[in-house]
C-alpha positions in Angstrom: -5.3 156.5 54.8 -2.4 153.6 54.8 -2.2 153.9 50.9 -1.7 157.6 51.2 1.0 156.8 53.8 2.7 154.4 51.6 2.3 156.4 48.4 4.2 159.4 50.1 6.8 157.5 51.1 7.5 156.0 48.0 7.3 159.9 46.5 9.7 160.9 49.6 12.5 157.9 48.9 12.2 158.2 45.4 10.5 155.1 43.6 9.2 151.6 44.4 12.6 150.2 43.7 14.3 152.2 46.7 11.6 151.6 49.1 12.1 147.9 48.3 16.3 148.6 48.9 15.5 150.2 52.1 12.8 147.7 53.3 14.7 144.3 52.6 18.4 143.2 52.1 19.0 143.2 48.4 21.8 141.2 46.5 24.4 142.3 44.1 23.0 142.1 40.5 19.5 141.4 42.2 16.2 144.1 40.1 12.9 144.5 41.3 10.5 143.1 38.6 7.1 144.7 39.7 5.3 145.5 42.7 1.7 145.1 43.3 -0.5 146.6 45.9 -2.4 143.6 47.4 -3.7 142.1 50.5 -2.2 139.2 52.5 -4.0 137.0 54.2 -3.2 135.9 58.0 -5.2 134.9 60.6 -6.4 137.9 62.1 -7.7 139.2 58.9 -5.9 140.4 55.4 -3.4 143.0 55.7 -2.7 145.3 52.9 0.4 146.2 51.5 3.0 145.9 48.8 4.1 142.5 46.8 7.7 143.0 45.8 9.1 140.5 43.0 12.2 140.5 42.4 14.7 138.3 40.5 15.9 136.6 44.0 12.8 137.1 46.2 8.9 137.9 47.0 8.4 140.3 49.5 5.6 141.5 51.3 5.4 145.0 53.7 2.5 145.9 55.2 1.0 149.7 54.0 0.8 150.3 58.2 2.4 148.9 61.0 0.8 146.7 63.3 0.6 146.4 66.9 2.8 143.5 68.6 4.2 142.7 71.8 8.3 143.2 72.4 10.2 140.5 74.3 10.2 142.6 77.0 6.1 142.6 77.2 5.7 146.2 75.7 3.7 147.2 72.9 5.3 148.1 70.2 4.3 149.0 66.2 6.3 147.3 63.4 5.7 146.9 59.5 4.1 143.1 59.0 6.9 141.6 56.7 7.6 138.5 54.8 10.5 137.7 52.6 10.9 134.2 50.6 14.1 133.5 48.9 12.8 131.9 45.5 15.0 128.5 46.2 12.7 128.3 49.3 9.2 128.3 47.1 8.1 124.9 46.1 5.6 126.0 43.9 2.3 128.8 43.3 -0.8 128.2 43.1 -3.5 130.2 41.6 -7.6 130.3 43.0 -10.5 131.8 43.0 -13.4 132.1 45.2 -16.2 129.7 43.9 -18.8 131.8 45.0 -17.1 135.4 43.7 -14.9 134.5 40.8 -13.8 137.7 40.0 -12.1 137.4 43.7 -9.0 135.6 42.9 -6.0 134.7 45.1 -2.2 133.5 44.7 -1.0 130.7 47.0 3.1 130.4 47.6 3.8 127.1 49.0 7.5 126.9 50.6 9.5 123.9 51.2 9.2 124.0 54.3 5.3 123.7 54.3 4.1 127.3 55.2 1.8 128.8 52.6 1.0 132.5 52.1 -2.2 133.6 50.4 -2.1 136.9 48.4 -5.3 138.3 46.9 -7.2 141.9 46.1 -4.7 142.7 43.4 -5.2 145.6 40.9 -3.8 143.7 38.3 -4.1 140.1 39.3 -2.7 138.5 35.9 0.4 140.9 35.5 1.0 140.0 39.4 1.1 136.3 38.8 2.8 136.2 35.5 5.7 138.1 37.0 5.9 135.8 39.8 5.7 133.1 37.6 8.5 134.4 35.0 10.8 135.2 38.2 10.4 131.9 40.0 10.8 129.9 37.0 13.7 131.9 35.8 15.6 131.2 39.1 15.2 127.8 39.1 16.6 127.6 35.5 20.0 129.7 37.0 20.1 127.2 39.6 20.5 124.2 37.1 
């Protein structure tokens, strides 16, 4: 149901790149390189969504909204979002489940010690390749 909702939104807005620009602030000359459907591992379980890999950031937005409590104590629904600028990424690790080698993961570790685990990619190798190219490209630019 969440995938259908997201697919309908992509069609309504006019493509994945426009959805990316709506959800996240985009810099001048920033380009979306790849969007991949996957899951983000959280303490309350995996969350399905889209991983966006751009020339300046890695971002994730959930397919469905989640329930959370507002500062006023009200129950509200929001999309789960993560946005990591390339300069905040310390390294990217690839991993797999020892018991089920077909289950592959991508871990992004930030310079401030946070780690984000992504899994369940339709095309794991392609997502990993785009992610590594984007990060190495931005590291070359900053030198």
